[in-house]
C-alpha positions in Angstrom: 0.0 0.2 0.0 2.7 2.2 0.8 4.7 1.9 -2.3 1.5 2.4 -4.2 1.3 5.8 -2.8 4.9 6.4 -3.4 4.3 5.8 -7.1 1.1 7.4 -7.0 0.9 10.6 -9.2 1.8 13.8 -7.1 -1.7 15.4 -7.3 -3.0 12.1 -6.0 -0.6 12.1 -3.1 -1.7 15.9 -2.2 -5.2 15.1 -2.4 -4.8 12.1 0.1 -2.7 14.0 2.3 -5.4 16.9 2.5 -7.7 14.3 3.5 -5.6 12.7 6.3 -4.9 16.6 7.3 -8.7 17.2 7.6 -9.2 14.0 9.5 -6.3 14.9 11.8 -7.8 18.3 12.3 -11.5 16.7 12.8 -10.2 14.7 15.9 -8.2 17.4 17.4 -11.3 19.8 17.2 -13.4 17.0 18.7 -11.7 16.4 21.6 -11.2 19.8 22.1 -15.0 20.8 21.9 -15.7 17.9 24.2 -13.0 19.0 27.1 -14.2 22.4 26.7 -18.0 21.9 27.5 -17.0 19.3 30.1 -15.1 22.0 31.6 -17.8 24.6 31.4 -20.1 22.2 32.8 -17.9 21.3 35.6 -17.4 25.2 36.3 -21.5 25.8 36.6 -21.9 22.5 38.8 -19.0 23.6 41.6 -21.2 24.5 44.7 -18.6 27.3 45.5 -18.6 29.0 42.5 -22.6 28.5 42.4 -22.8 30.3 45.8 -20.4 33.0 45.0 -21.6 33.5 41.3 -17.9 33.8 40.4 -16.7 31.5 37.8 -13.2 30.2 36.1 -14.7 30.8 32.7 -15.6 34.2 31.2 -18.8 33.0 29.5 -20.5 31.7 32.7 -19.8 34.9 34.6 -21.1 36.9 31.8 -24.1 34.7 31.5 -24.7 35.4 35.3 -24.3 38.8 35.1 -26.8 39.2 32.3 -29.5 37.3 34.2 -29.2 39.3 37.4 -29.3 42.6 35.2 -32.8 41.2 33.4 -33.8 40.5 37.2 -33.1 44.0 38.4 -35.0 45.4 35.4 -38.1 43.6 36.8 -38.5 41.6 33.3 -41.2 39.2 34.0 -40.3 36.5 31.4 -36.4 36.3 31.0 -35.5 34.5 27.9 -32.6 32.3 29.8 -32.0 30.6 26.3 -31.1 33.8 24.7 -28.7 35.0 27.4 -26.8 31.9 27.4 -26.5 31.7 23.5 -25.8 35.4 23.1 -22.4 35.0 25.6 -21.6 31.6 23.7 -21.6 33.4 20.6 -19.3 36.3 22.0 -17.0 34.0 24.2 -17.0 30.7 22.3 -16.6 31.7 18.6 -13.6 29.7 18.1 -15.4 26.5 19.5 -18.6 27.1 17.7 -16.5 27.4 14.4 -14.6 24.1 15.7 -18.2 22.4 15.8 -18.9 23.6 12.2 -16.0 22.3 11.0 -16.7 18.8 12.8 -20.3 18.9 11.2 -19.2 19.4 7.6 -15.7 17.4 7.7 -17.2 14.1 6.7 -18.6 15.7 3.5 -15.6 17.6 2.9 -13.5 14.4 3.1 -16.1 12.9 0.7 -15.7 15.4 -1.7 -11.9 15.3 -1.7 -12.2 11.6 -2.4 -14.2 12.2 -5.4 -11.9 15.0 -6.8 -9.3 12.6 -6.5 -11.5 10.0 -8.4 -12.4 12.2 -11.1 -8.6 13.2 -11.6 -7.4 9.7 -11.4 -10.0 8.7 -14.3 -9.1 11.9 -16.2 -5.6 10.7 -16.0 -6.2 7.3 -17.0 -8.3 8.0 -20.0 -5.9 10.8 -20.9 -3.3 8.3 -21.0 -5.3 5.6 -22.5 -5.8 8.0 -25.7 -2.1 8.8 -26.0 -1.4 4.9 -26.2 -3.8 4.5 -28.8 -2.8 7.4 -30.9 1.0 6.4 -30.6 0.2 2.8 -31.2 -1.0 3.8 -34.8 2.0 5.8 -35.6 4.8 3.1 -34.0 5.8 -0.5 -35.3 3.0 -3.1 -34.1 5.6 -5.5 -32.7 7.0 -2.6 -30.0 5.7 -4.2 -26.9 7.6 -1.9 -24.4 5.5 1.1 -25.6 2.2 -0.5 -25.4 3.2 -2.0 -21.6 4.4 1.7 -20.4 1.0 3.0 -21.8 -1.2 0.6 -20.1 0.8 1.1 -16.6 0.6 4.8 -16.9 -3.4 4.3 -17.6 -3.6 1.9 -14.4 -1.5 4.4 -12.3 -4.4 7.1 -13.1 -6.9 4.5 -12.1 -5.0 3.8 -8.7 -5.2 7.5 -8.2 -9.0 7.2 -8.7 -9.3 4.4 -6.5 -7.1 5.4 -3.8 -8.5 8.6 -3.0 -12.2 7.7 -3.0 -11.0 4.8 -0.3 -9.3 7.4 1.9 -11.9 9.6 1.7 -14.6 7.3 2.5 -12.7 5.6 5.3 -11.9 8.9 6.8 -15.4 10.1 6.6 -16.5 6.6 8.3 -13.7 7.1 11.1 -15.3 10.7 11.7 -19.0 9.7 11.9 -17.9 6.7 14.6 -16.3 9.1 16.6 -18.8 11.9 16.4 -21.4 9.3 17.8 -18.9 8.0 20.7 -17.6 11.4 21.7 -20.9 13.3 21.3 -19.9 16.9 21.0 -23.6 17.9 20.2 -24.8 16.2 23.3 -22.0 17.9 25.5 -23.1 21.5 24.2 -26.9 20.4 25.2 -25.6 19.5 28.5 -24.1 22.6 29.2 -27.0 24.7 28.1 -29.2 22.5 30.2 -27.1 23.2 33.2 -26.8 26.7 32.6 -30.3 27.1 32.2 -31.2 25.1 35.7 -28.5 27.1 37.5 -29.9 30.5 36.2 -33.6 29.6 36.8 -33.5 27.6 40.2 -30.5 29.3 41.7 -30.0 32.9 40.6 -33.5 33.0 40.3 -34.4 31.5 43.4 -32.1 33.9 45.3 -33.5 37.2 43.4 -36.8 36.1 44.8 -36.1 36.0 48.2 -38.2 38.3 50.3 -35.6 39.8 52.7 -33.6 41.6 49.6 -33.9 45.2 49.3 -33.7 47.2 45.9 -32.2 50.6 45.0 -35.1 52.1 46.2 -35.1 50.4 49.8 -38.2 48.2 49.0 -38.7 44.3 49.4 -39.7 42.2 47.0 -42.9 41.7 49.3 -43.6 45.2 49.6 -43.3 45.5 45.9 -45.9 42.7 45.7 -48.1 44.5 47.8 -48.0 47.8 45.7 -48.6 45.9 42.5 -51.8 44.1 44.4 -52.8 47.5 45.5 -52.6 48.8 42.3 -54.6 46.1 40.7 -57.2 46.4 43.1 -57.6 50.0 42.7 -58.1 49.7 39.0 -60.4 46.8 39.5 -62.6 48.9 42.0 -62.6 51.9 39.7 -63.6 49.6 36.8 -66.4 48.2 39.2 -67.6 51.7 40.3 -67.8 52.9 36.8 -69.7 49.7 35.8 -72.0 50.3 38.4 -72.5 54.4 38.0 -73.3 53.5 34.5 -76.1 50.9 35.5 -77.4 53.1 38.4 -77.6 56.1 35.7 -79.4 53.8 32.9 -81.7 52.4 35.8 -82.6 56.0 37.0 -83.5 57.3 33.7 -85.6 54.2 33.1 -87.4 55.1 36.8 -87.9 58.4 35.6 -89.3 57.8 32.2 -92.1 55.6 34.3 -92.6 58.2 36.9 -93.5 60.8 33.9 -95.7 58.0 32.2 -97.5 57.5 35.5 -97.9 61.3 36.1 -99.5 61.6 32.7 -101.9 58.8 33.6 -102.7 60.2 36.7 -103.3 63.5 35.2 -105.6 61.8 32.5 -107.3 60.0 35.4 -108.2 63.5 37.1 -109.6 65.1 34.4 -111.8 62.1 33.9 -112.7 62.2 37.4 -113.6 66.0 37.0 -115.9 65.3 33.9 -117.7 62.6 35.3 -118.3 64.9 38.6 -119.8 67.4 36.4 -121.8 65.1 34.3 -123.1 63.8 37.8 -124.1 67.3 38.9 -125.6 67.9 35.6 -127.4 64.8 36.1 -128.9 65.6 39.7 -130.4 68.8 38.7 -132.1 67.1 36.0 -133.7 64.8 38.5 -134.4 67.7 40.8 -136.3 69.5 38.0 -138.0 66.6 36.9 -139.1 65.8 40.4 -140.4 69.5 40.5 -142.4 69.0 37.3 -143.9 65.9 38.5 -145.2 67.4 41.6 -146.6 70.3 39.8 -148.3 67.8 37.3 -149.3 66.1 40.4 -151.1 69.2 42.1 -152.8 69.8 38.7 -154.4 66.5 38.7 -155.8 67.2 42.1 -157.3 70.2 41.4 -158.5 69.0 38.3 -160.0 66.0 40.0 -161.7 68.5 42.8 -163.3 70.6 40.2 -165.0 67.7 38.9 -166.3 66.4 42.2 -167.7 69.6 42.4 -169.3 69.9 39.4 -170.9 66.6 39.9 -172.4 67.8 43.4 -174.0 70.6 42.0 -175.6 69.0 38.8 
């Protein structure tokens, strides 16, 4: 295998060296990334660091300070993942670049192998074309010329297969180590540990009712002030609603009273009219009674006159 590589075309050798360099760089980056995240996790999990809020790595101190600033600003919903991601982009830019390199290394080595494959095939076909063209011009019995051309063609094929073999093999090694080392899992572990520290340790400490802010108020006093403001707002809303409803009800009662008053006026008018009509009817009865009495007296006088006339006869 070594002799084959030594006899290989220089460009093929360069491609294989590039594949090996990418593989070596990927392995170094992979283990450095793993060690970096493991150290960050241990730095956050250290009890002394958690209590004092002072860490070995600047990224952890920056994350802690940003979270404390958000708490001091009275932000109700703190975006903890955004704080961690921002500081990782600032302080771990090299580690993130190495992660991207490891993620793309497998595909890069396969591409380099394919480049060597196409180069080897091109070289082999070129040698075959030269062999065929020179065979037509040379003597048919010149066996050495034909053998040399075939060896050059085979050498080009070896470049094609060797580069592909190295590219695919290196890609397999990287994928297997990615599964075993687990750089992405280490990063996820660091993020989860950092979130746990911020939410459950720093968040719990800042919610202590004995702490005093810049204005000299405790969280309990602030909570009661907020409760009073909410109650005041709710009472104002209730009073406005009751005032509106009472106004509507009083307007309705006013309209009802006006209707009753109009009805009473009409009833009083009707009673007066009925009284006047009754009085006229009483006068008519009185006059009728007098007329009847007069008629009765007239009939009595007539009867008396008739009796006297009979007596005289």
